[in-house]
N, C-alpha and C positions, 0 to 999 in steps of 0.2 A: 425698725432698729434703727439706731443713729447713721448718720452719713458724715464722711469726711470731706471738705473742699479746701484744697491747697493750690495756690498762685504764687509762684515766684516771678515777679515783675521786673525787667532788667532793661538796660539798653539791648541793642540788636545782637542776637545771638547767631553766630555764624550758621548758614543753611546747612552745611555739611554735618553739624552736630547735632541739630535738633532731633532727629528722629532716634538715634541711640540716647541723646539725654532722657527723653520722655518715658523711653522704656526703663532706663536705668532709674529714674525716679518711683516708676512703679512698682519695679521689683525690689529695691531696697526698702521702701516704706512698707509693702506688704510682707515683706520676709521678717522687717522687724516686729510689726504687728503679730504676727503668727508667733515669733518668739518671745513676744510678751504674753501668750495666752489669749490673743484677740483674734479670732478666726474670722474673716469677712466673708460676704457674699459673692463681690465682685468689685472689679478695679478697672479704671481706663484712663490713660494718661494722654495728652496734647501738647502740641507745641506751636507756637507761632514766633515770628521774629522777635517779640517783645516778652514773650512768657512763655512758661512751663507751667501746666496744669495737671492736677490730679484729682480725681474724685474716687473714694473708696466708699461703696456702701454696704449696709447689713453688717457693721461693727457693733460688738455688745457695749452697753453703756459702761460697764466696769468689768475689771478683771473677775475672775472666779475666785474664791477664797482657797489658799494652798495649805494643804494639811501635809506636814512632814514628819517622818518617824526616823530618829537618829539613834543608832546604836551606841551605847556609851561604855565604860569600863566594866570588869567583873565585878560582882557583889563581893565586898571585901577587899577589892583592890586597893592600889597605892592613894594615899590622900591626894597627891598631886594630880594624879588622873582623874580623879574625882572632881577637885576643883576645877580644873580645866574644862571637864565635860559639863559642870553646871555654868561656868563662864560663857562657853560657847553657845549653849542652848537657852541661854537666859533665864533658866530655873532657878527660884530662890533656894531650893532644899532638895535633897533626894526626895524628901516626901511627895514631890511633884512628878517625880519619875514613876514609870511602870517597871516591874521585873519581868524579864523574859526567861521562861524557863529552857534549859537546854542541857543535853545529856553531859556536854564538856563543862559544863557550869553556868551559873546564872548570870545575866547580863542587865544593867539599866537601859531602859528605853525612855528617850524623852519625845513625847508628842507634842508638837508645836503647831499652830496654826497662824499661817499669815494672812491677814485680810487683804483681798484684791484692791486695787486702787481704782479710781474714777477713770475712764479712759482718757477724758480730756487731759488728765494729769500726767498720763503715761505718754500722750502725744507732745504735750508740753516738755517732756524729758527728750524724747527722741528726735523729734523735729529738728530742733536746732543743731544736733551733733549730725545728722543726715546731710543738713545744708552745708555745714562745715566741711565736711569730709567728702563732698559730692565728686564722683570722679571725671571731672572735666579734663580733656586732653592738655588744654592750655587755660591757665588762670591769671587774674590779674588782681593787684590792690588800687585803691582810688581813695581820694579825698584826703582829709587831714589824718584818718588814721594809717595810711597806706606805708607809713615808715615804721611802725611797730610791727613786730614779729608775730603778735597775736592777731593781726588785724584781719578780718573776714577777707577771704579771696574767692573769686567768682568768675565765670567766664568772660563776663562784662559787670558794669556796676549795678549791683542790686538796689532797687530802688524802694520796693515795698512787698509785703508778704500777705495775701490772704490765707486766712487758716480759721476755718469755722467747723462747727462740730454739733449736731443735733438731728432731731427728728423733723419730719416733714410738717407736723401740725404745730410746731412750737417754735419760737425765735431761737435761732442756733446759737451757741455760745462760742465765743472768740478762744481760741487756744491761744494762751498768754506764754510768751516767752522772750527774751531778750536776744538781739542776734546784732551786736557792734553798730547799736543806733538805726537800725533798718526797722521801718514801723511795721508792726504786724497788727491786723484787724480785719476789717470788712471792706476796704477801700482799694478798688481798682482803677483803671484809667482806660479809656476807649483808643481809637485811631489816634496816632501822633498828630496829624493835621486835621483830620474831619471831624474829630470829636474828642478833643485831648482832656476835657474835664474828669473829674473824680466821679466814680460809680460805686454807690453802695450797695453790696450784694450780700445775700442771706446764704443761700444753697445753690448746688449744681445748675438746676433747670433755671432759676431765677439768674444766675450767672450767665449762661451761655445766651437767654433771651436778652439781656441788657447790653452784654457784648455786640451782639449783632446789630442791635439799634444804635450802638455807637461804632459801626463801621468795622467790626473786627469779626472775622468768620475764625471761629477758634480749632474746628476740625481740620487738618491739612489734606485728609483724603477729600474733604467737601471743598476746599480750595483748588485742588486739582482737578475735580469734576467740573467748577465753574470756568477756570481756565481752559480745560480741553474743550467743553461744549461751546464756550464763545468764540474760541479761535477757530472751529469748524464751521461755524455758523458765519463768522465774517468772512472767511476764505473762500467758502461756498457761494455766498451772495456776490462775490465780485468773479466768479466763473474760477476760481483757483482750488486747491487743495494743500492743506497743511501736510508738512513733513513732521510726523510724531516721532517724539523725542522722549522716552519714558525718564530717562536720567535727567535732561533738562527740566521735565516737567516737576520732577522731585525737587529739583534746586529752586526753581522759580517759586514754587508754592512756599519754599522757606524764606523767599524774600519780601513777600507781602501779607498783609494782615485783611485787605479789601481788594481783591485782584480786579483789574480793569484792562480789558484787552483792545488794543488798538492796532492799527496796521500802518507801516510805513513803508517807504521804496527806496531804491538807489538807482544810480545811472545804467542804462542798460547796456554801456561798454564793458562793464565788469563781468558780464556774462561769458565773456572770451575765456574767463579763468574756469578750471573744473569745478563742477557744483559741489565737490567736496571739500575743495579749498574754500569756496564762499561760505558753505555750511559751518566750517571749523572757524572760519574768522568771525563770523556773526554770533555764533554760540559762545566761543571763548570770550570775546570782549564785550558783548551786550546781552548775553543771556536771552536772545532772541530765538525765534522759532523761523525757519526760511519755509517758503511756499513754492510749490510747483505748479505747472500746467498739466492736468489730469489726462491729456490727450497725448502729450509728447513724454510725460514724466521727467522733463528737465525743469529745473529752476526757472522761478521768474525773479524779475526784479523787486520783487516785495517781500517784507518781512513782518513778522507779528511780535509786538511788545506786550509785556504783561505789566502794567502801571500799579502803583499802590496808592492812588488818589483819584477821586473823580474831579478832574479839572475843570476849572469854570470857563476855560475857553475850548472845551471838548477834546483836550488833549492835543490840540496844535502845537504847542510850545513842546510838549514831552517827546512828540514824534519829530519835530525838527531837531531836535537835541540828539536823538538817536540818531537820524539821518546824517547829523554832520560827524558823529564820531564813526560810523560805519563806514561812511565815503572814505574817511582817512585811513582806517584801517583795510579797506578794500584795496585802495590805492597802494599800500604798502605790500599786500599780499600780490597783486597784478606785477608790481615790480620785482617782488621775489620770484615769481613764476617765469617771468620773461626773462630775468637775467639766468635762472637755472637752465633754460632752453638754450641759451648761447653756449653752453659747454656741454660735450657729449659725456655719457655716462663713463664710456672707458677711459676717458682723459681725466677722469677725478681719480681713479684707482691709485697712483702713486702716492696720494696722502694716506693711504690706509698703512703704508711702511713706517708711518710716525705715529701710529695709534695703537696701543697696547690694548687687547683683547684681555687677557689675563698675565700677569707677572709671570707664571710658571707655563703658560700656554702659548706665549708669543704675541706676536702682532695680528692685526685684523687682516692684513696682507697675506701672512702665512696660513692664516685659517681659512681664507677664501680659496688659496692654492690646495688645501686639503679637502675643502667640500668639492672643488671642481674635478679633482681627481676620483674622490668616491662616487660622484654624482655619475661621472664616466663609467665606473664600474656597474652601477646600479642601472644604469640607463638600458642597456641590451635584455636585462632581466624584467624590465616592466614596459618593454615595447616603445622606449624612447629613442628618437634619433641622436646619436652620440655628440655630432657636431652641433645641434642646436642645445642639447644638454651642457656641454661644456661653455658654449656661450652664455646660456642663462646662469649658470653658477657663477661666472666670472664677473657678470653685472647685477646680481641680485641685490647686493648690498650697497652698490653705489649711490642710491638716493638718501642713503644715511648722511652723505656729505653736501645735499643741497640745501639752500636758504629756506624753502617751503617746509621740508622736514625738520629742519632745525628749529624753524617757529612752531610747528605742530607735528610732534613727534608721531602722534596716533595716523599721521597720513604715510608713514614708513611702508615701503612696499607698493601702495597703490600710485604713489607718484613716480615709483621707479617705472610703472608701468606705462603711465602717461608720456614720461619722458622718452622710454624706449620706443614707443610706437611713433612719437613724434620726431625721432632720429632714425625712423625707417629699419628697425630691428623687426624680426618675424614675431608674429603674434603669439606664439608659444613662447618664445623667449620673454617677451615683454609681459605675459601673465605669470610667469613663474616668479617674476619680481615682487608681485602682489601675493600669489599663492603659496609660497615657500614659506612663509610666516604661519600659514594655517596648519590645524585648527589651534586658535588661539582661546578657545574656552569651550565648554560644553555644548553651547548653542551655535557653534562656528562650523561651517563648512570645511569638509577636507578637500585638497587638491584633486582633480580627477583627469586633467590631462597630462599625459606619460612625462613630459620634459618637467612640469610642476612636481610630480610625485617623486621624480628622481632627485631633484634638487632638494625638495623639502624632507626627504629622507635621508640624504647627505648631510642636510644642515643640522637636524636634529642629532642623528648619529653621532656627528664630530663632537657635539657639545656633551653628549651624555659619555661618549668615549674619554674624552679630555679630562673632564672632571672626575670620572671614575679612575682614571689612571694617577691623579694627583691627590685621591681620597678625599675629595670635597663633596661627600655623598649627603643626601638630606637626612637630617636627625630629628626625629620627633616630629614637631609642627614646624620646624626650620628648613625652609627650602630656599635660599636667596638665589640661586641660579635657575629656578624654576625648573628643575629637572624631573619632578612628578608629571608636570604637565608636557615636558618634551617625550616622556615615554608613554604618555596617553595618546599624544599625537602620532607618535611612531604606530601604536596599537591600531588606533582608528584609519590612519592611511592605508595599512595592511588589509585590514579586515574589509573594509568598505570598498576597497579597490580589487580584493581578492589577488593580492601580491604575494608572490613566494620569493623570500630571499636566503641565501646560505648564511644566516646569521652568525653561526659559530665561526666559520671561516674568517667573515669579515671582521666582526669584533674582536676576535683573539688576537689577529695580526694588527688592527688599528690601536687596540690598548697597548699592546706590545711596544709599537711604534711610539705613542705618546709617553710610555713609561721611560723608554731610552731616551727621548728628548729631555724629559725632566730630570731623570736621575740614572745616568749610565752606569751600567755594572763594572766595578773594578775590583771586585772581591775573589775569593776562592771558596773551595770545596767546603770550608766551614759555614761560611754565609749562605751555601745553597741549603746546608743542613738545617740552619736555623730557620729559614722559611719553610722548610717542610715540615719542621716541628711545630709550625704556627697551625697546621691543618691536622684533620682525622688521619689515623694510619692508613686507612685505607684508600683515602685520597693521596696520601703523599707516596704510597707502593705504588698507585696507578700514575702519577706523576713521572715517579723514577723509571718506571717501565717505558713510557712513553718518550721520556727525555734520553733514553738510551740510542735514539737514532742522532743525536746530536753530540759531535765529537768533542766539543769544549766545555768547561764548566760555566763558562760566561752563556752559552748558547742553552745550556740546560737551565739555568738561572733564569734567564730571561723567559725561556718557555713555560717555566713552572710559574713564574711570577704573573704571566699575562694569563694563564689559564685559570688561576686561584682568582683573579680580578674579574675574569669572564664570567665565572660561575656564580661570584657573588653578586654580578651585574644581572645575571639570568634570573636569580631569586628575587630582586628587585622588580624586574619586568613581570615575573609570573605575579607578584603581589597585585601590581597595578592592572594586570590583566584579569585578575580575579575580581578587583573592584570594578572594573568596567562593566564585565559581565553581568554582576550582582547589580549594578545601577540600570541596567537595560532588561532586568526581570528574570534573568536566570537563577534557579534555585541554588542558595548558597551549599547545600549537601549535595547536589549533582557537581558544581564545580569542584567540591573538594574532592568528591569520587573519582572524578578524571583526573584532576592533578596529583592525586596520591600515587597513581601510577608510575610516577618518575618527574624527573625535572622537566623544565620546558626549554627543548632544544631545537636548535635549527629552523624548520619551517611549520613549529608547531601551532603557532598562533593561527591560523586557519583550521587545522587540524583538531586542536582542543577545542576551539568554538562549534565546529560542526559536530563533533562527537557528544559534546552536551546536549547541543538542539535534538541529535537523535535519540540519546538515552532519557531526554525528557519525553519525547513522544512515545518511546517504548513503554515506559512506566506509567504512561496514562491509559494502556491497553490493559485487558484482562490478563494477557499472557505476560505483560511484566508485571503488573501486581503479584501476581499468584507465583511468579518464579522469586520474586523479591522475598514473598512471604516464605517460600521454601528455602532460599538462602539463609534467611535470618534463623530459620529453625536449625539448619544444619550448623551455622555458625555457633548457635547457643549450646547446641549439643557438644560440639567440638570443644569449646570454651570450657564448658564444666568438666569434661573427660580429660582434657590437657592439663588443667589444674589439679585434678584427683591424682592423674598418674605422674604428673611433672615431668611430661614430655609432649611431643608433637606427634601427628600422624602422618608424617610426609612418605612419600613413596607410592608406587603403584600398588592397587590391591591385586591380590591373587585370585585369578579368575577359578581356580580348582576349589576355592573356598565358598562360592558362592551356592546357597543352597536354593535360593528362591528365583523366580522368573523375573522377578521386580527389580532384583539385584542385577541380574543380567542385562535387563533391559536399560537400566540406569548406565551401568558400565558402557553398554553399547552406544548409548545416545551422547555420551560425553566425549567418547572416542570419536564420534563423527562431528560434532557440534564445535569442538576445541579448535581443530586446524581451518574448519570452514569459517568460523568466527575471526579466527587470527588473519587467515587470509583477506577476508573482507575488509578488516583494519588496515592491513598493509596496502590495499588498494583505495583507502579512504571512503569505502563504501560502508558508512556507519548505520545505515539503514539496513543494508544486508546482513551486517554483523548481528545486529539486534533480531532481525527474522531468523538467523540461525539460533541465535541464545532462546528464542521461543520455543523451540524444539525440544528444549530440556523440560519445559513445563509439564507434560503429560507423565513423562517417567520419573520427575522428583515426586509428584503428585502421589503416584502409585506406589512408590518406594516408601514413602511417610505413612501411607494408609494401610500398608501389608507388613512391612520389615520391622522386627524389632531389633533397633540397633546395639543394645547393651545385650547380647545373647550371653547364655550361660556359658558358652564356649568362648574361652579367652581368644582363641585364634580368628574366630568368627567375628566375634566384637573387634577386635583390632582391625581386620579387614573390611569391616562395614565404616569404621569410623575413618579409616583411609579412603573410603568411597564418597564418604562425606567431604573431605578435603579436597577430592577431585572436584566437586560441585564448586567450591569456594575458588579453585584454583581456575575452574574454566570461565568463571564469569570475570576473572580479571583480564580477560581478553578485551574487555570493553570499558570496564570501571571498577573500582574497589566499591563492591556493593555494601561493605560495612560501614562507609561513609553515608550511605543513604538512609534517610528517615522514612518510617513507614507512613 
C-alpha cells in the first residue's frame, strides 16, 4: 500500500517546541486521514532544528465508495417537501427513489452512491489546511506577504515542503497544493553549512539516507544517543566523568542536526564556587554539560560542548568562543556568590516586610512568623529541637533575596544551606533551608531530619490553610498556587517519616485565624444562620451543638466557619491521599473500602495506609477470600429481601428463635469477633483485626451450607436476615466490604 512522506522545512524551530510539534503533526494528519475513511498501518514523526517530518505507511490508494440511504417525505406528501427531497439528494424524479413500506405510512428512500476520491487528492485538500492551522504556541509572518491578514503564519519562516505519495516499486506522486507561494515537491536541503545544496527525495527510506549523507541526523533519539555516547567517551578518555542531564540532553539534541562533541575548560579558580552554581551557569548560558572527577565526585574545570558543525580546525575556534563566554558568566557568578557571603541571612529578613506574599495573606515577613510559630508547635511532635527549629524556620526563606538565587531561582534553598553553613549555623538549621522545599515532585525525596520535617510541614500547611481560608482552592485542572503538590508533600512527609500530628486541632485553629485576618466577623445571628444554611442539616445541627460552648454569636460564627472550611479541606486531602495510594499500587477498591468507613480525621494518614495494607494481605489468604464471598452472599440476600419488604433488618437477632446449631455458632462467632476486631483496630493492630475477622469464616460457611434464610416461618426468616446483617455490621470494623471487588 502507498506511503506518505511529508517534510516542512523552515528556519530554526525552538528546541522546546520540537517534540510536541512532531507529535501534533502525527496526530492531526492521522486523525484527519481516519476521518476521511483512510485507515493507515503506522505513522511516525521526527523533528530537527530546521524541519518537521512525518511518514505514514499503509494508506489505501483511494477512498472507498460511500453508499448512503436517505429517508424522504411520505408518499403522497406535500409537493414542496418532495421537491426539496429531490433537490437535496440529486434525484431527477421520484422514479429514481425507492419506496419503504411502513405501518405508519410509506416513505420515499433515496439511495445515492458517492465515489471515493484518490488519496492523493484527499491529501491535497487536507494538508494545506493542517499546515495553516497548526497549533504552534507562537507564530510569525514573513516576507512580502506578511502585511496581509491572509498570509501564512508559522513558528519560523517556512521555505519548502516535501509531499510525496506512492508505493515502493514506483515513482511516487507529488501531492500538489498551493500554500502562499511555498514550494511543494520532492526537494529538501541538507545541513545549513556542511551540505546546503538541494536534495531530491522520493520516499522515506530514500529521504533518511540522503539526509544522513548530507550531514543531517533526522531522528532526535539518535542524535541524543550520539551526543551521550560521544560525551561519555570523551570525558572517560581524559579520566573524568560526564554529569548527565536528561533535560539538557533533550534541549541540545534540538539545537543540532549533526552533533559534534567537544571539550573546553575554564580557570580552576572558579571551582571555589559551589558546584551547583557552576553547573547552573554553564547550563543556562551555553547549554553545556559539566564534568566531574569520579574519585571525589566534585566538578572539574572542564565542560562538554555540542557543536552543529565539523569544523576545519577541529573545533578550536568553537571551544575558544565557548570558553570566553563561560569565563565571563562564571566571573559574574563568583561575584554574586562572594557578595552574598558578605551579608548574613538574618540581616536580609527586614526586606521581607516590603514583599507581599499575597494581597489577602500579607507580606513574606508575616508568613515567615506564622511558619516559625507553627514549626515550633510541630517540633516536639516530630522529635525536633525547638530552638533549632525556630531558627531554621526564621532563615529558611532568606536566600530568596540573594544575588545567586535571583539569577538562578532553581537554586533556592540549596544556596540558603551553603550560606547558613558559611555563617556558622547548625547543620540541621542549614539543611532545613534546602529540605523544607521538598518534595517538589514525585521523584524528589522527602526531608528526614526532624528540624527539616517540622519546617517543611509548617511551610506547606501555612500555604494550604491560607489559600483555603480565602477560598482560592484548585478547580478542575487549574491549580495556580500548586496546592495539590503541597498536599501530596504533606502526605509523603507524614507517611515516609511515620509522623503523627493532631491535624484537626492545628488546621481548624489555623484556618480560623487566617479567616479572621482576611475577613473579620462583624455580623449577627442572621449571618450565622445563613452560614449554617449552606451545609447539610445534620452538619448544621452538630455545629450548633458544638457552638454552645461559645458565649457570643461572633465566636460561634468563627468556630462554624473554620470547621466548615476544615472539613472541606479534609475532603481535598482525602482525594489526594487516595491518588497517592493508588499511584503506589494500592487496589482502588480497597482504598474505597477503607475510606467508606468515614472521613479522614486527625492522625488517620498512617492508620488508613496501614489498614489498607493489612486488608490487602488478608484478602490474598483463603480465609479472606472465603469471608469476602460469604459477605457478598449475605449482602446480596439482604439487598433482595430489603427491597422486597421495603425495610431494613437492623437490630440484634433473638437467640430464642435460633433453630439450628449453625445459627447459634454464627451468632456466637460474631459476638466474639466484633469486639476483638474493634479493639485491635483501636490499637491500630490491623493484622490482629484481620486475624479476628478470619474466625468468622467457618461459621459463615456452615451457616450458608445448612441454613435456609427464607424460612416459612416469618419470625424465623426475619431473625435470620438480622443475623446476616450482623455479618455485614461486623466486617465494618475493618472496612466496607461492599466496596471490595471479587
